[in-house]
Kinemage of the C-alpha trace (Angstrom):
@kinemage 1
@onewidth
@group {chain A} dominant
@subgroup {mainchain}
@vectorlist {calphas} color= white
{ca met a 1} P 77.558 39.893 -4.876
{ca ala a 2} L 81.146 40.827 -4.130
{ca thr a 3} L 82.684 39.784 -0.837
{ca ala a 4} L 84.870 41.862 1.472
{ca thr a 5} L 87.879 39.800 0.281
{ca asp a 6} L 87.119 40.703 -3.320
{ca phe a 7} L 87.330 44.315 -2.498
{ca leu a 8} L 90.364 43.907 -0.321
{ca leu a 9} L 92.227 42.425 -3.255
{ca ser a 10} L 91.151 45.138 -5.684
{ca ser a 11} L 91.970 48.760 -5.776
{ca ile a 12} L 89.540 50.825 -3.642
{ca thr a 13} L 89.544 54.333 -4.991
{ca thr a 14} L 86.172 55.894 -4.442
{ca ser a 15} L 83.821 56.453 -1.488
{ca asp a 16} L 81.396 54.059 -3.068
{ca asp a 17} L 84.064 51.351 -3.237
{ca trp a 18} L 84.752 51.856 0.501
{ca tyr a 19} L 81.008 51.754 1.325
{ca thr a 20} L 80.604 48.493 -0.586
{ca tyr a 21} L 83.659 46.981 1.131
{ca tyr a 22} L 82.431 47.822 4.598
{ca lys a 23} L 78.894 46.799 3.845
{ca ala a 24} L 80.104 43.357 2.614
{ca asn a 25} L 82.504 43.021 5.503
{ca ala a 26} L 79.724 43.705 8.008
{ca glu a 27} L 77.647 40.868 6.576
{ca phe a 28} L 80.323 38.214 7.041
{ca gln a 29} L 81.651 38.747 10.586
{ca leu a 30} L 82.805 35.744 12.625
{ca glu a 31} L 81.141 35.252 15.979
{ca ile a 32} L 83.408 36.293 18.847
{ca pro a 33} L 83.130 33.816 21.816
{ca trp a 34} L 83.213 36.460 24.587
{ca lys a 35} L 81.709 34.066 27.192
{ca arg a 36} L 84.717 31.688 26.876
{ca gly a 37} L 86.990 34.234 28.625
{ca ala a 38} L 90.774 34.635 28.133
{ca glu a 39} L 91.515 30.863 28.238
{ca ile a 40} L 94.921 31.396 29.803
{ca thr a 41} L 96.576 29.647 32.777
{ca glu a 42} L 97.059 31.129 36.195
{ca asp a 43} L 100.785 31.393 35.440
{ca glu a 44} L 100.071 33.343 32.243
{ca gln a 45} L 97.775 35.631 34.129
{ca asn a 46} L 100.460 36.286 36.736
{ca ala a 47} L 103.039 37.048 34.036
{ca ile a 48} L 100.641 39.524 32.466
{ca ala a 49} L 99.983 41.241 35.852
{ca glu a 50} L 103.653 41.753 36.548
C-alpha cells in the first residue's frame, strides 16, 4: 500500500490520486498531545499577551 509520502513525492494529477493521498494520510496521523498544554513560561505568555 502506498503511503502519504509516496504520493507527496509523485505527481498527483487526478481526483483518484488526491483521494488516495488523503486516505493514506488519514491513516498515519501523529497523536496530538492536547492535554500537555502550551508548555511555555510565564514570561513567554506575557510576551504573547502584549
